[in-house]
OpenMM code with the backbone's topology and positions (N, CA, C; nanometers):
from openmm import Vec3, app, unit

residues = "MET LYS ASN GLN ARG ILE THR VAL ARG LEU ASN GLU LYS THR ALA ALA ILE LEU ALA GLN GLU HIS ALA ARG GLY ILE SER THR THR GLU LEU VAL ASN HIS ALA LEU ILE GLY ILE GLU THR ASN PRO ILE MET GLU ARG LEU ARG ALA ARG GLY ALA MET ALA PRO LEU SER ARG LEU GLU THR LEU LEU GLU HIS ALA ASN GLU PRO LEU LYS THR GLN LEU ARG LYS GLU LEU GLN GLU LEU CYS ARG THR LEU SER ARG".split()
positions = [
    Vec3(0.0839, -0.1184, 0.0000),
    Vec3(0.0000, 0.0000, 0.0000),
    Vec3(0.0887, 0.1251, 0.0000),
    Vec3(0.0493, 0.2199, -0.0767),
    Vec3(0.1214, 0.3455, -0.0857),
    Vec3(0.0995, 0.4283, 0.0416),
    Vec3(0.1991, 0.5055, 0.0800),
    Vec3(0.1840, 0.5931, 0.1966),
    Vec3(0.0703, 0.6898, 0.1741),
    Vec3(-0.0044, 0.7150, 0.2797),
    Vec3(-0.1197, 0.8038, 0.2703),
    Vec3(-0.0963, 0.9264, 0.3582),
    Vec3(-0.1198, 1.0435, 0.3021),
    Vec3(-0.1046, 1.1686, 0.3761),
    Vec3(-0.2383, 1.2078, 0.4351),
    Vec3(-0.2329, 1.2699, 0.5544),
    Vec3(-0.3550, 1.3195, 0.6174),
    Vec3(-0.3324, 1.4616, 0.6668),
    Vec3(-0.4408, 1.5318, 0.6896),
    Vec3(-0.4377, 1.6640, 0.7486),
    Vec3(-0.5297, 1.6613, 0.8692),
    Vec3(-0.4828, 1.7155, 0.9809),
    Vec3(-0.5650, 1.7170, 1.1024),
    Vec3(-0.5577, 1.8542, 1.1675),
    Vec3(-0.6587, 1.8826, 1.2485),
    Vec3(-0.6589, 2.0028, 1.3313),
    Vec3(-0.6353, 1.9582, 1.4748),
    Vec3(-0.5493, 2.0279, 1.5452),
    Vec3(-0.5186, 1.9942, 1.6832),
    Vec3(-0.5690, 2.1025, 1.7766),
    Vec3(-0.6184, 2.0603, 1.8934),
    Vec3(-0.6526, 2.1605, 1.9936),
    Vec3(-0.5244, 2.2017, 2.0658),
    Vec3(-0.5330, 2.2939, 2.1602),
    Vec3(-0.4130, 2.3439, 2.2273),
    Vec3(-0.3374, 2.2330, 2.3000),
    Vec3(-0.4106, 2.1452, 2.3663),
    Vec3(-0.3463, 2.0391, 2.4447),
    Vec3(-0.2691, 1.9432, 2.3533),
    Vec3(-0.3316, 1.8983, 2.2456),
    Vec3(-0.2626, 1.8039, 2.1575),
    Vec3(-0.1501, 1.8711, 2.0802),
    Vec3(-0.1659, 1.9991, 2.0488),
    Vec3(-0.0580, 2.0722, 1.9815),
    Vec3(0.0630, 2.0843, 2.0740),
    Vec3(0.0374, 2.1055, 2.2029),
    Vec3(0.1472, 2.1138, 2.2997),
    Vec3(0.2181, 1.9798, 2.3125),
    Vec3(0.1415, 1.8717, 2.3152),
    Vec3(0.2010, 1.7378, 2.3226),
    Vec3(0.2862, 1.7121, 2.1993),
    Vec3(0.2343, 1.7479, 2.0834),
    Vec3(0.3090, 1.7295, 1.9589),
    Vec3(0.4399, 1.8083, 1.9624),
    Vec3(0.4346, 1.9310, 2.0105),
    Vec3(0.5560, 2.0128, 2.0197),
    Vec3(0.6575, 1.9503, 2.1154),
    Vec3(0.6095, 1.8959, 2.2274),
    Vec3(0.6998, 1.8297, 2.3226),
    Vec3(0.7670, 1.7089, 2.2594),
    Vec3(0.6895, 1.6305, 2.1876),
    Vec3(0.7449, 1.5112, 2.1239),
    Vec3(0.8443, 1.5488, 2.0138),
    Vec3(0.8148, 1.6550, 1.9394),
    Vec3(0.9094, 1.7027, 1.8373),
    Vec3(1.0399, 1.7436, 1.9034),
    Vec3(1.0312, 1.8106, 2.0188),
    Vec3(1.1518, 1.8531, 2.0906),
    Vec3(1.2340, 1.7326, 2.1361),
    Vec3(1.1685, 1.6205, 2.1560),
    Vec3(1.2381, 1.4975, 2.1960),
    Vec3(1.2899, 1.4191, 2.0761),
    Vec3(1.2615, 1.4686, 1.9562),
    Vec3(1.3116, 1.4028, 1.8365),
    Vec3(1.2176, 1.3010, 1.7748),
    Vec3(1.0925, 1.3019, 1.8157),
    Vec3(0.9956, 1.2064, 1.7623),
    Vec3(0.9090, 1.2789, 1.6596),
    Vec3(0.8982, 1.2223, 1.5420),
    Vec3(0.8260, 1.2884, 1.4324),
    Vec3(0.6752, 1.2714, 1.4459),
    Vec3(0.6037, 1.3576, 1.3761),
    Vec3(0.4574, 1.3493, 1.3714),
    Vec3(0.4151, 1.2145, 1.3146),
    Vec3(0.4820, 1.1693, 1.2107),
    Vec3(0.4494, 1.0406, 1.1484),
    Vec3(0.4635, 0.9268, 1.2491),
    Vec3(0.5730, 0.9254, 1.3249),
    Vec3(0.5916, 0.8201, 1.4254),
    Vec3(0.4794, 0.8219, 1.5280),
    Vec3(0.4447, 0.9413, 1.5765),
    Vec3(0.3397, 0.9529, 1.6771),
    Vec3(0.2054, 0.9010, 1.6253),
    Vec3(0.1676, 0.9456, 1.5070),
    Vec3(0.0387, 0.9040, 1.4507),
    Vec3(0.0374, 0.7540, 1.4247),
    Vec3(0.1426, 0.7024, 1.3623),
    Vec3(0.1467, 0.5590, 1.3339),
    Vec3(0.1375, 0.4753, 1.4612),
    Vec3(0.2123, 0.5139, 1.5632),
    Vec3(0.2097, 0.4380, 1.6881),
    Vec3(0.0752, 0.4511, 1.7587),
    Vec3(0.0182, 0.5697, 1.7587),
    Vec3(-0.1109, 0.5895, 1.8248),
    Vec3(-0.2216, 0.5104, 1.7557),
    Vec3(-0.2202, 0.5099, 1.6232),
    Vec3(-0.3263, 0.4414, 1.5491),
    Vec3(-0.3218, 0.2897, 1.5653),
    Vec3(-0.2046, 0.2355, 1.5862),
    Vec3(-0.1991, 0.0902, 1.6038),
    Vec3(-0.1977, 0.0519, 1.7518),
    Vec3(-0.2161, 0.1513, 1.8387),
    Vec3(-0.2383, 0.1235, 1.9793),
    Vec3(-0.1169, 0.0827, 2.0595),
    Vec3(0.0012, 0.1318, 2.0221),
    Vec3(0.1193, 0.0942, 2.0993),
    Vec3(0.1924, 0.2173, 2.1502),
    Vec3(0.1138, 0.3144, 2.2007),
    Vec3(0.1780, 0.4359, 2.2463),
    Vec3(0.2706, 0.4137, 2.3648),
    Vec3(0.2593, 0.3014, 2.4321),
    Vec3(0.3473, 0.2750, 2.5466),
    Vec3(0.4497, 0.1667, 2.5157),
    Vec3(0.4772, 0.1426, 2.3885),
    Vec3(0.5740, 0.0375, 2.3575),
    Vec3(0.7143, 0.0783, 2.4008),
    Vec3(0.8024, -0.0182, 2.4231),
    Vec3(0.9364, 0.0113, 2.4735),
    Vec3(1.0181, 0.1049, 2.3842),
    Vec3(0.9999, 0.0993, 2.2546),
    Vec3(1.0755, 0.1866, 2.1642),
    Vec3(1.0370, 0.3320, 2.1880),
    Vec3(0.9072, 0.3603, 2.1976),
    Vec3(0.8634, 0.4976, 2.2216),
    Vec3(0.9122, 0.5459, 2.3574),
    Vec3(0.9064, 0.4611, 2.4570),
    Vec3(0.9515, 0.4993, 2.5902),
    Vec3(1.1010, 0.5296, 2.5905),
    Vec3(1.1795, 0.4498, 2.5195),
    Vec3(1.3232, 0.4764, 2.5117),
    Vec3(1.3497, 0.6086, 2.4406),
    Vec3(1.2728, 0.6369, 2.3357),
    Vec3(1.2900, 0.7646, 2.2656),
    Vec3(1.2588, 0.8813, 2.3586),
    Vec3(1.1531, 0.8686, 2.4372),
    Vec3(1.1191, 0.9749, 2.5316),
    Vec3(1.2271, 0.9899, 2.6379),
    Vec3(1.2729, 0.8776, 2.6911),
    Vec3(1.3759, 0.8821, 2.7945),
    Vec3(1.5054, 0.9415, 2.7395),
    Vec3(1.5403, 0.9060, 2.6176),
    Vec3(1.6623, 0.9581, 2.5564),
    Vec3(1.6559, 1.1103, 2.5484),
    Vec3(1.5385, 1.1621, 2.5197),
    Vec3(1.5221, 1.3072, 2.5149),
    Vec3(1.5395, 1.3718, 2.6509),
    Vec3(1.5174, 1.2954, 2.7561),
    Vec3(1.5299, 1.3477, 2.8916),
    Vec3(1.6705, 1.3317, 2.9475),
    Vec3(1.7518, 1.2487, 2.8880),
    Vec3(1.8813, 1.2168, 2.9464),
    Vec3(1.9762, 1.3361, 2.9520),
    Vec3(1.9837, 1.4156, 2.8492),
    Vec3(2.0763, 1.5295, 2.8495),
    Vec3(2.0408, 1.6302, 2.9587),
    Vec3(1.9137, 1.6732, 2.9687),
    Vec3(1.8804, 1.7662, 3.0777),
    Vec3(1.9040, 1.7047, 3.2155),
    Vec3(1.8754, 1.5763, 3.2313),
    Vec3(1.8996, 1.5112, 3.3603),
    Vec3(2.0482, 1.5109, 3.3943),
    Vec3(2.1288, 1.4872, 3.2960),
    Vec3(2.2729, 1.4871, 3.3182),
    Vec3(2.3218, 1.6259, 3.3592),
    Vec3(2.2699, 1.7296, 3.2943),
    Vec3(2.3086, 1.8664, 3.3312),
    Vec3(2.2608, 1.9001, 3.4719),
    Vec3(2.1401, 1.8547, 3.5075),
    Vec3(2.0902, 1.8775, 3.6429),
    Vec3(2.1788, 1.8099, 3.7465),
    Vec3(2.2228, 1.6908, 3.7162),
    Vec3(2.3103, 1.6192, 3.8090),
    Vec3(2.4417, 1.6956, 3.8290),
    Vec3(2.4965, 1.7504, 3.7222),
    Vec3(2.6198, 1.8284, 3.7318),
    Vec3(2.5980, 1.9526, 3.8180),
    Vec3(2.4869, 2.0224, 3.7952),
    Vec3(2.4555, 2.1401, 3.8764),
    Vec3(2.4355, 2.1025, 4.0221),
    Vec3(2.3747, 1.9885, 4.0435),
    Vec3(2.3491, 1.9412, 4.1782),
    Vec3(2.4781, 1.9235, 4.2573),
    Vec3(2.5799, 1.8756, 4.1922),
    Vec3(2.7077, 1.8527, 4.2600),
    Vec3(2.7700, 1.9827, 4.3099),
    Vec3(2.7323, 2.0951, 4.2506),
    Vec3(2.7888, 2.2241, 4.2908),
    Vec3(2.6954, 2.3044, 4.3815),
    Vec3(2.5787, 2.2484, 4.4130),
    Vec3(2.4814, 2.3188, 4.4966),
    Vec3(2.5208, 2.3074, 4.6442),
    Vec3(2.4705, 2.3987, 4.7245),
    Vec3(2.4944, 2.3985, 4.8683),
    Vec3(2.3760, 2.3348, 4.9401),
    Vec3(2.4011, 2.2837, 5.0622),
    Vec3(2.2934, 2.2316, 5.1462),
    Vec3(2.2091, 2.3499, 5.1918),
    Vec3(2.0811, 2.3388, 5.2209),
    Vec3(1.9930, 2.2227, 5.2098),
    Vec3(1.9336, 2.2053, 5.0697),
    Vec3(1.9617, 2.3015, 4.9808),
    Vec3(1.9111, 2.2920, 4.8442),
    Vec3(1.9585, 2.1635, 4.7780),
    Vec3(2.0809, 2.1253, 4.8022),
    Vec3(2.1386, 2.0061, 4.7408),
    Vec3(2.0568, 1.8808, 4.7759),
    Vec3(2.0182, 1.8683, 4.9015),
    Vec3(1.9395, 1.7524, 4.9450),
    Vec3(1.8037, 1.7496, 4.8747),
    Vec3(1.7377, 1.8631, 4.8676),
    Vec3(1.6062, 1.8697, 4.8033),
    Vec3(1.6162, 1.8431, 4.6539),
    Vec3(1.7165, 1.9004, 4.5884),
    Vec3(1.7347, 1.8764, 4.4452),
    Vec3(1.7621, 1.7288, 4.4172),
    Vec3(1.8451, 1.6673, 4.4997),
    Vec3(1.8760, 1.5250, 4.4813),
    Vec3(1.7485, 1.4402, 4.4940),
    Vec3(1.6654, 1.4727, 4.5930),
    Vec3(1.5396, 1.4004, 4.6140),
    Vec3(1.4486, 1.4136, 4.4909),
    Vec3(1.4361, 1.5353, 4.4388),
    Vec3(1.3502, 1.5583, 4.3222),
    Vec3(1.4054, 1.4897, 4.1976),
    Vec3(1.5356, 1.4931, 4.1794),
    Vec3(1.5984, 1.4280, 4.0651),
    Vec3(1.5780, 1.2770, 4.0704),
    Vec3(1.5910, 1.2185, 4.1890),
    Vec3(1.5690, 1.0746, 4.2046),
    Vec3(1.4238, 1.0382, 4.1742),
    Vec3(1.3307, 1.1212, 4.2187),
    Vec3(1.1885, 1.0954, 4.1913),
    Vec3(1.1609, 1.1040, 4.0412),
    Vec3(1.2195, 1.2011, 3.9747),
    Vec3(1.2028, 1.2143, 3.8302),
    Vec3(1.2572, 1.0918, 3.7586),
    Vec3(1.3731, 1.0454, 3.7995),
    Vec3(1.4321, 0.9253, 3.7373),
    Vec3(1.3439, 0.8025, 3.7592),
    Vec3(1.2878, 0.7887, 3.8790),
    Vec3(1.1968, 0.6767, 3.9050),
    Vec3(1.0734, 0.6846, 3.8160),
    Vec3(1.0206, 0.8061, 3.7999),
    Vec3(0.9023, 0.8244, 3.7147),
    Vec3(0.9330, 0.7864, 3.5697),
    Vec3(1.0478, 0.8308, 3.5196),
    Vec3(1.0841, 0.8010, 3.3817),
    Vec3(1.1142, 0.6526, 3.3589),
    Vec3(1.1562, 0.5839, 3.4628),
    Vec3(1.1927, 0.4436, 3.4458),
    Vec3(1.0739, 0.3473, 3.4540),
    Vec3(0.9564, 0.3996, 3.4878),
    Vec3(0.8365, 0.3128, 3.4982),
    Vec3(0.7869, 0.2700, 3.3641),
] * unit.nanometer
topology = app.Topology()
chain = topology.addChain("A")
for resn in residues:
    res = topology.addResidue(resn, chain)
    for name in ("N", "CA", "C"):
        topology.addAtom(name, app.Element.getBySymbol(name[0]), res)
């Protein structure tokens, strides 16, 4: 079957999600194809999302090492919670 092009209108919420996914390096085509076949939570998509988060997390960790207490303790706690959330 030949590739088929579509045109859609997005509301503000879905447009924001699309922009976030584009920032993570995931194309509109990938998102639509995965959503339509019902595998939005497949391991490949999750790895792509996590990969987009790795650089900022790494920079946060570097900044954390130079922070002073008690901010350092709170930042470490929040960073660990974020990592746990992303790993689910």
